[in-house]
ROSERO-243171 format. One record per residue (C-alpha): x, y, z. Coordinates in steps of 0.2 Angstrom, whole numbers, plus 5000, padded with zeros to 4 digits. Layout:
BEGIN
(pakol (X,Y,Z))
...
! end
This chain:
BEGIN
(pakol (5888,4415,5083))
(pakol (5892,4425,5068))
(pakol (5903,4415,5055))
(pakol (5898,4398,5063))
(pakol (5892,4384,5052))
(pakol (5874,4381,5053))
(pakol (5877,4363,5059))
(pakol (5887,4371,5074))
(pakol (5873,4383,5077))
(pakol (5860,4370,5078))
(pakol (5871,4359,5089))
(pakol (5873,4373,5101))
(pakol (5855,4377,5101))
(pakol (5850,4359,5105))
(pakol (5863,4358,5119))
(pakol (5856,4375,5126))
(pakol (5839,4368,5125))
(pakol (5843,4352,5134))
(pakol (5853,4361,5147))
(pakol (5838,4373,5150))
(pakol (5826,4358,5151))
(pakol (5838,4348,5163))
(pakol (5840,4363,5175))
(pakol (5822,4368,5174))
(pakol (5817,4350,5179))
(pakol (5831,4350,5193))
(pakol (5824,4366,5200))
(pakol (5806,4360,5200))
(pakol (5811,4344,5208))
(pakol (5821,4353,5222))
(pakol (5806,4365,5225))
(pakol (5794,4351,5226))
(pakol (5804,4337,5234))
(pakol (5819,4346,5242))
(pakol (5838,4345,5237))
(pakol (5841,4329,5247))
(pakol (5828,4319,5238))
(pakol (5832,4326,5221))
(pakol (5850,4321,5223))
(pakol (5844,4304,5228))
(pakol (5834,4303,5212))
(pakol (5849,4306,5201))
(pakol (5860,4294,5211))
(pakol (5846,4281,5209))
(pakol (5846,4284,5190))
(pakol (5865,4282,5190))
(pakol (5863,4266,5200))
(pakol (5850,4259,5188))
(pakol (5862,4263,5174))
(pakol (5876,4254,5182))
(pakol (5866,4239,5186))
(pakol (5859,4238,5169))
(pakol (5843,4229,5163))
(pakol (5848,4212,5170))
(pakol (5854,4219,5187))
(pakol (5838,4229,5189))
(pakol (5828,4214,5185))
(pakol (5838,4204,5198))
(pakol (5833,4216,5211))
(pakol (5815,4215,5206))
(pakol (5816,4196,5207))
(pakol (5822,4198,5225))
(pakol (5807,4209,5228))
(pakol (5796,4196,5221))
(pakol (5803,4183,5232))
(pakol (5800,4194,5247))
(pakol (5782,4196,5243))
(pakol (5780,4177,5240))
(pakol (5787,4174,5257))
(pakol (5775,4186,5264))
(pakol (5759,4181,5254))
(pakol (5762,4162,5253))
(pakol (5762,4155,5271))
(pakol (5766,4137,5274))
(pakol (5748,4133,5278))
(pakol (5743,4138,5260))
(pakol (5759,4130,5252))
(pakol (5754,4113,5259))
(pakol (5737,4113,5250))
(pakol (5733,4105,5233))
(pakol (5735,4117,5218))
(pakol (5720,4117,5207))
(pakol (5725,4122,5189))
(pakol (5711,4114,5180))
(pakol (5693,4109,5183))
(pakol (5692,4092,5192))
(pakol (5688,4078,5180))
(pakol (5674,4072,5193))
(pakol (5664,4083,5203))
(pakol (5668,4085,5222))
(pakol (5654,4082,5235))
(pakol (5647,4097,5244))
(pakol (5653,4089,5260))
(pakol (5671,4088,5254))
(pakol (5671,4106,5247))
(pakol (5663,4114,5263))
(pakol (5675,4104,5274))
(pakol (5690,4112,5265))
(pakol (5682,4129,5266))
(pakol (5678,4128,5284))
(pakol (5697,4124,5288))
(pakol (5703,4138,5278))
(pakol (5690,4151,5284))
(pakol (5695,4147,5302))
(pakol (5713,4149,5298))
(pakol (5710,4166,5291))
(pakol (5699,4171,5305))
(pakol (5713,4169,5318))
(pakol (5723,4182,5308))
(pakol (5711,4196,5313))
(pakol (5701,4190,5328))
(pakol (5716,4190,5341))
(pakol (5719,4172,5342))
(pakol (5735,4174,5331))
(pakol (5735,4192,5326))
(pakol (5724,4208,5327))
(pakol (5721,4218,5311))
(pakol (5719,4237,5309))
(pakol (5703,4240,5299))
(pakol (5700,4226,5287))
(pakol (5686,4218,5297))
(pakol (5674,4231,5304))
(pakol (5662,4220,5315))
(pakol (5664,4201,5313))
(pakol (5651,4198,5326))
(pakol (5643,4180,5325))
(pakol (5625,4185,5326))
(pakol (5626,4199,5313))
(pakol (5636,4189,5301))
(pakol (5624,4174,5303))
(pakol (5609,4186,5299))
(pakol (5618,4193,5284))
(pakol (5623,4176,5277))
(pakol (5606,4170,5279))
(pakol (5599,4185,5270))
(pakol (5612,4183,5256))
(pakol (5607,4165,5254))
(pakol (5588,4170,5252))
(pakol (5592,4182,5237))
(pakol (5608,4174,5231))
(pakol (5600,4172,5213))
(pakol (5593,4189,5212))
(pakol (5600,4202,5200))
(pakol (5594,4220,5201))
(pakol (5598,4222,5182))
(pakol (5581,4214,5180))
(pakol (5569,4223,5192))
(pakol (5554,4216,5184))
(pakol (5559,4199,5189))
(pakol (5566,4204,5206))
(pakol (5554,4217,5212))
(pakol (5558,4215,5231))
(pakol (5577,4216,5227))
(pakol (5573,4233,5219))
(pakol (5563,4238,5235))
(pakol (5578,4233,5246))
(pakol (5590,4243,5236))
(pakol (5579,4259,5236))
(pakol (5577,4258,5255))
(pakol (5596,4256,5258))
(pakol (5598,4272,5247))
(pakol (5585,4281,5257))
(pakol (5590,4276,5274))
(pakol (5608,4281,5271))
(pakol (5604,4298,5263))
(pakol (5593,4301,5279))
(pakol (5607,4297,5290))
(pakol (5618,4309,5281))
(pakol (5605,4323,5285))
(pakol (5598,4323,5267))
(pakol (5580,4321,5261))
(pakol (5578,4304,5251))
(pakol (5565,4313,5240))
(pakol (5577,4327,5235))
(pakol (5595,4320,5237))
(pakol (5599,4304,5227))
(pakol (5611,4290,5227))
(pakol (5618,4274,5218))
(pakol (5623,4258,5227))
(pakol (5640,4252,5222))
(pakol (5652,4238,5226))
(pakol (5664,4249,5237))
(pakol (5672,4266,5239))
(pakol (5682,4265,5223))
(pakol (5667,4263,5213))
(pakol (5658,4276,5222))
(pakol (5672,4289,5219))
(pakol (5672,4284,5201))
(pakol (5654,4287,5199))
(pakol (5655,4304,5207))
(pakol (5670,4309,5196))
(pakol (5661,4303,5181))
(pakol (5645,4313,5185))
(pakol (5656,4329,5187))
(pakol (5664,4326,5170))
(pakol (5648,4324,5161))
(pakol (5640,4338,5171))
(pakol (5654,4350,5167))
(pakol (5654,4345,5148))
(pakol (5635,4347,5146))
(pakol (5633,4363,5157))
(pakol (5649,4372,5155))
(pakol (5657,4365,5139))
(pakol (5672,4359,5148))
(pakol (5682,4348,5136))
(pakol (5698,4347,5147))
(pakol (5692,4343,5164))
(pakol (5702,4345,5180))
(pakol (5699,4338,5197))
(pakol (5707,4346,5213))
(pakol (5711,4334,5227))
(pakol (5723,4335,5242))
(pakol (5738,4325,5243))
(pakol (5730,4315,5257))
(pakol (5715,4310,5246))
(pakol (5712,4292,5243))
(pakol (5721,4285,5227))
(pakol (5704,4280,5220))
(pakol (5702,4298,5214))
(pakol (5718,4296,5204))
(pakol (5712,4280,5197))
(pakol (5695,4288,5192))
(pakol (5704,4302,5183))
(pakol (5715,4290,5174))
(pakol (5699,4280,5169))
(pakol (5690,4295,5163))
(pakol (5704,4306,5155))
(pakol (5703,4320,5168))
(pakol (5718,4329,5174))
(pakol (5720,4327,5193))
(pakol (5728,4342,5202))
(pakol (5736,4337,5218))
(pakol (5737,4350,5232))
(pakol (5749,4348,5247))
(pakol (5742,4347,5264))
(pakol (5746,4357,5280))
(pakol (5761,4347,5288))
(pakol (5754,4351,5306))
(pakol (5736,4348,5303))
(pakol (5737,4335,5289))
(pakol (5722,4344,5281))
(pakol (5721,4354,5265))
(pakol (5721,4373,5265))
(pakol (5706,4380,5255))
(pakol (5717,4395,5250))
(pakol (5729,4383,5242))
(pakol (5715,4374,5232))
(pakol (5709,4391,5227))
(pakol (5726,4394,5218))
(pakol (5723,4379,5206))
(pakol (5704,4383,5202))
(pakol (5702,4387,5183))
(pakol (5688,4387,5170))
(pakol (5692,4368,5168))
(pakol (5689,4364,5186))
(pakol (5674,4352,5188))
(pakol (5675,4349,5207))
(pakol (5686,4349,5222))
(pakol (5687,4335,5235))
(pakol (5687,4335,5254))
(pakol (5690,4320,5265))
(pakol (5679,4316,5281))
(pakol (5691,4310,5287))
(pakol (5707,4306,5276))
(pakol (5714,4288,5278))
(pakol (5732,4291,5284))
(pakol (5729,4301,5300))
(pakol (5711,4301,5302))
(pakol (5710,4320,5301))
(pakol (5695,4329,5293))
(pakol (5697,4342,5279))
(pakol (5688,4359,5282))
(pakol (5672,4355,5273))
(pakol (5663,4371,5278))
(pakol (5677,4382,5270))
(pakol (5678,4371,5255))
(pakol (5659,4373,5253))
(pakol (5661,4392,5252))
(pakol (5675,4389,5238))
(pakol (5664,4378,5228))
(pakol (5649,4389,5229))
(pakol (5659,4404,5224))
(pakol (5666,4396,5209))
(pakol (5650,4386,5205))
(pakol (5659,4369,5205))
(pakol (5656,4353,5213))
(pakol (5662,4348,5231))
(pakol (5664,4329,5234))
(pakol (5665,4323,5252))
(pakol (5674,4307,5253))
(pakol (5667,4298,5269))
(pakol (5671,4281,5263))
(pakol (5681,4278,5279))
(pakol (5670,4288,5290))
(pakol (5655,4278,5284))
(pakol (5641,4277,5297))
(pakol (5653,4281,5311))
(pakol (5654,4300,5307))
(pakol (5636,4303,5307))
(pakol (5634,4292,5322))
(pakol (5647,4302,5332))
(pakol (5638,4318,5328))
(pakol (5622,4311,5335))
(pakol (5631,4306,5351))
(pakol (5637,4324,5353))
(pakol (5655,4323,5347))
(pakol (5662,4339,5341))
(pakol (5663,4335,5323))
(pakol (5660,4350,5311))
(pakol (5646,4347,5298))
(pakol (5652,4338,5282))
(pakol (5635,4331,5275))
(pakol (5620,4338,5265))
(pakol (5618,4351,5279))
(pakol (5633,4360,5271))
(pakol (5626,4369,5256))
(pakol (5641,4367,5244))
(pakol (5642,4349,5246))
(pakol (5636,4341,5230))
(pakol (5641,4323,5233))
(pakol (5646,4311,5246))
(pakol (5654,4293,5246))
(pakol (5651,4282,5261))
(pakol (5655,4264,5263))
(pakol (5641,4254,5271))
(pakol (5654,4239,5272))
(pakol (5665,4248,5284))
(pakol (5657,4256,5300))
(pakol (5640,4252,5292))
(pakol (5645,4234,5296))
(pakol (5638,4226,5280))
(pakol (5647,4213,5271))
(pakol (5660,4217,5258))
(pakol (5656,4225,5246))
(pakol (5643,4239,5247))
(pakol (5645,4257,5246))
(pakol (5635,4273,5241))
(pakol (5638,4288,5231))
(pakol (5625,4301,5236))
(pakol (5621,4317,5226))
(pakol (5614,4333,5230))
(pakol (5600,4331,5217))
(pakol (5594,4319,5203))
(pakol (5601,4330,5189))
(pakol (5619,4326,5195))
(pakol (5615,4308,5198))
(pakol (5609,4306,5180))
(pakol (5626,4312,5174))
(pakol (5633,4296,5182))
(pakol (5621,4284,5173))
(pakol (5626,4275,5157))
(pakol (5614,4272,5143))
(pakol (5617,4265,5125))
(pakol (5604,4263,5112))
(pakol (5613,4258,5096))
(pakol (5618,4240,5100))
(pakol (5610,4225,5093))
(pakol (5607,4218,5111))
(pakol (5594,4232,5112))
(pakol (5592,4247,5123))
(pakol (5604,4246,5138))
(pakol (5607,4256,5154))
(pakol (5615,4254,5171))
(pakol (5616,4266,5186))
(pakol (5634,4261,5190))
(pakol (5649,4253,5182))
(pakol (5642,4236,5184))
(pakol (5629,4227,5174))
(pakol (5623,4212,5183))
(pakol (5624,4214,5202))
(pakol (5622,4203,5217))
(pakol (5605,4204,5225))
(pakol (5612,4194,5239))
(pakol (5623,4208,5244))
(pakol (5608,4220,5243))
(pakol (5598,4209,5255))
(pakol (5612,4207,5266))
(pakol (5616,4225,5268))
(pakol (5597,4229,5270))
(pakol (5596,4216,5284))
(pakol (5611,4224,5293))
(pakol (5605,4242,5293))
(pakol (5588,4236,5299))
(pakol (5595,4225,5313))
(pakol (5608,4238,5319))
(pakol (5597,4254,5319))
(pakol (5603,4270,5326))
(pakol (5603,4262,5343))
(pakol (5615,4248,5338))
(pakol (5627,4260,5329))
(pakol (5628,4271,5344))
(pakol (5631,4256,5355))
(pakol (5646,4250,5344))
(pakol (5653,4268,5342))
(pakol (5654,4270,5361))
(pakol (5665,4254,5362))
(pakol (5676,4260,5348))
(pakol (5679,4277,5354))
(pakol (5683,4271,5372))
(pakol (5698,4262,5364))
(pakol (5702,4277,5353))
(pakol (5703,4288,5369))
(pakol (5714,4275,5378))
(pakol (5726,4274,5363))
(pakol (5728,4293,5361))
(pakol (5731,4295,5379))
(pakol (5744,4281,5379))
(pakol (5753,4288,5364))
(pakol (5755,4305,5372))
(pakol (5765,4296,5386))
(pakol (5778,4288,5374))
(pakol (5794,4298,5371))
(pakol (5798,4299,5353))
(pakol (5780,4297,5346))
(pakol (5764,4308,5345))
(pakol (5747,4307,5338))
(pakol (5747,4315,5321))
(pakol (5735,4330,5320))
(pakol (5718,4329,5327))
(pakol (5710,4313,5322))
(pakol (5691,4314,5323))
(pakol (5685,4296,5323))
(pakol (5692,4279,5324))
(pakol (5709,4281,5315))
(pakol (5724,4286,5325))
(pakol (5739,4291,5315))
(pakol (5756,4289,5325))
(pakol (5772,4299,5319))
(pakol (5789,4301,5326))
(pakol (5795,4317,5335))
(pakol (5813,4313,5333))
(pakol (5824,4299,5326))
(pakol (5813,4285,5330))
(pakol (5808,4275,5314))
(pakol (5789,4272,5315))
(pakol (5791,4259,5301))
(pakol (5802,4249,5313))
(pakol (5790,4251,5327))
(pakol (5776,4245,5316))
(pakol (5787,4229,5313))
(pakol (5790,4227,5331))
(pakol (5771,4228,5334))
(pakol (5769,4215,5321))
(pakol (5780,4203,5331))
(pakol (5767,4206,5345))
(pakol (5752,4201,5334))
(pakol (5747,4218,5327))
(pakol (5744,4221,5308))
(pakol (5745,4240,5307))
(pakol (5744,4252,5292))
(pakol (5760,4260,5286))
(pakol (5758,4277,5277))
(pakol (5769,4290,5270))
(pakol (5773,4309,5269))
(pakol (5777,4310,5283))
(pakol (5781,4292,5289))
(pakol (5766,4286,5299))
(pakol (5758,4271,5305))
(pakol (5740,4270,5310))
(pakol (5728,4259,5318))
(pakol (5710,4259,5313))
(pakol (5700,4254,5328))
(pakol (5684,4244,5323))
(pakol (5671,4233,5333))
(pakol (5682,4218,5329))
(pakol (5698,4224,5337))
(pakol (5692,4238,5350))
(pakol (5692,4227,5365))
(pakol (5709,4221,5363))
(pakol (5715,4238,5357))
(pakol (5709,4246,5373))
(pakol (5717,4232,5384))
(pakol (5734,4229,5376))
(pakol (5738,4241,5362))
(pakol (5747,4255,5372))
(pakol (5757,4242,5382))
(pakol (5763,4233,5366))
(pakol (5767,4250,5358))
(pakol (5778,4254,5373))
(pakol (5787,4238,5372))
(pakol (5789,4239,5354))
(pakol (5797,4257,5355))
(pakol (5809,4250,5368))
(pakol (5813,4235,5357))
(pakol (5817,4246,5342))
(pakol (5828,4257,5353))
(pakol (5838,4243,5362))
(pakol (5840,4231,5347))
(pakol (5841,4243,5331))
(pakol (5850,4230,5321))
(pakol (5836,4218,5322))
(pakol (5825,4230,5312))
(pakol (5837,4235,5298))
(pakol (5830,4222,5286))
(pakol (5812,4220,5293))
(pakol (5796,4223,5283))
(pakol (5795,4240,5290))
(pakol (5812,4245,5284))
(pakol (5809,4238,5267))
(pakol (5793,4248,5266))
(pakol (5802,4264,5271))
(pakol (5815,4261,5257))
(pakol (5802,4258,5244))
(pakol (5792,4274,5248))
(pakol (5808,4284,5249))
(pakol (5812,4279,5231))
(pakol (5813,4295,5221))
(pakol (5808,4285,5205))
(pakol (5790,4282,5203))
(pakol (5793,4270,5189))
(pakol (5803,4259,5201))
(pakol (5789,4260,5214))
(pakol (5776,4255,5201))
(pakol (5787,4240,5196))
(pakol (5788,4235,5214))
(pakol (5769,4237,5216))
(pakol (5766,4227,5200))
(pakol (5777,4213,5207))
(pakol (5766,4213,5222))
(pakol (5750,4212,5212))
(pakol (5758,4198,5201))
(pakol (5762,4188,5217))
(pakol (5745,4191,5224))
(pakol (5736,4184,5209))
(pakol (5749,4170,5206))
(pakol (5749,4151,5210))
(pakol (5759,4145,5224))
(pakol (5771,4135,5213))
(pakol (5776,4150,5203))
(pakol (5789,4154,5216))
(pakol (5807,4158,5210))
! end
């Protein structure tokens, strides 16, 4: 470069830096996503540039219309839209008459009369629902934020905590827990506890949490909320579980905890908790076991003799467990627990503030005021079910699971993903068959299944609400659906499953976010906001 002008030198250096950045990013993308997806990404960027801002927005408008068509059924569109408070109060009879009609409509979308849903409703039995509703009504005014005013609400909460810890092979006088509104809050409380613990005991100012790619998205939400770097480790493509040796590669002095699922959501497979425990003990970091989906079914199946490796407080390296009582514990939405190895760790999840003019303030979870009704409802459910009840329902569920697994193995082009340990059965393609199209074909037959990704997968979560129908008709409907997709491929080119497949294949996460935000806008919108 001798003799060149300084401006030319600077220009050349900038171009070299930009070229180096671009080639480095291209190389990383090829390494992580493969050449095909990387080229797709660049083609997508060119398409966005060609379409321009207005063209891209038009595509988003089309997406919004598709969501509106899906989420605003005719039965809802034909109702009055309430945009302001009524001038005159409506009578209780009029209000309840409306709600009963709408409730019956929704019930038929999961109880088999019109549709059968994977997961979503975990029990639905009339007698258990009646008991919980009555318990809720008795304590509907109670607020555990004021334990001096509602002492029995406090008692009920402490006993839910104790019973759940005991069921997960803990000692309620040594292990501790907090009662939350659901799995996401339970996970957030665990992540918050690890961040505060690492800051106080290890002076970690740039915390990192290591999770498997199959971990629930709530961990990413918690890391975003609490300013923690979330390190995502790829899973074994054959077992759909995380390899502890891969996690080891990412552990640093900033690591606050690692996460294992028991089981994970997409395929229902369980991470090797025993091996992860050894890793956590070796590096003196936390190990959180996410059993939100496993709920009470996992410890129940162990008690029934199913071959499920230990994942609870019997494993020495396990320092916290999240478990949703409102799934296979059969309580009403939303109650869940975050359990801790000891009270010291639980205290790091608490919140306390003493400098406000409102006075000294503290809460065990994110919420301030909470529903005493939900606490009474959950307590009544646990007491009514007992170990006997949980085993009775588990037997029915697992009979259906066994039938589905055997049936899937008989279908050419499909197979069960990995080794599911409980009620979730993931189904993947063994060849060219598009599982998202099969999922749409199952929808035509009344099944609402869950579509997952990496790899393309559909799953059914067998519950007490759907297990009888699942055992009787799921395999037959699945065989018919596969035949339908193979014989009439054009009918599924623009189905919901095909659209989902296109969306998850988009290489631009910003575009995926835009689509999901359209979905949320539609979900929260009024019916007359349609374009």
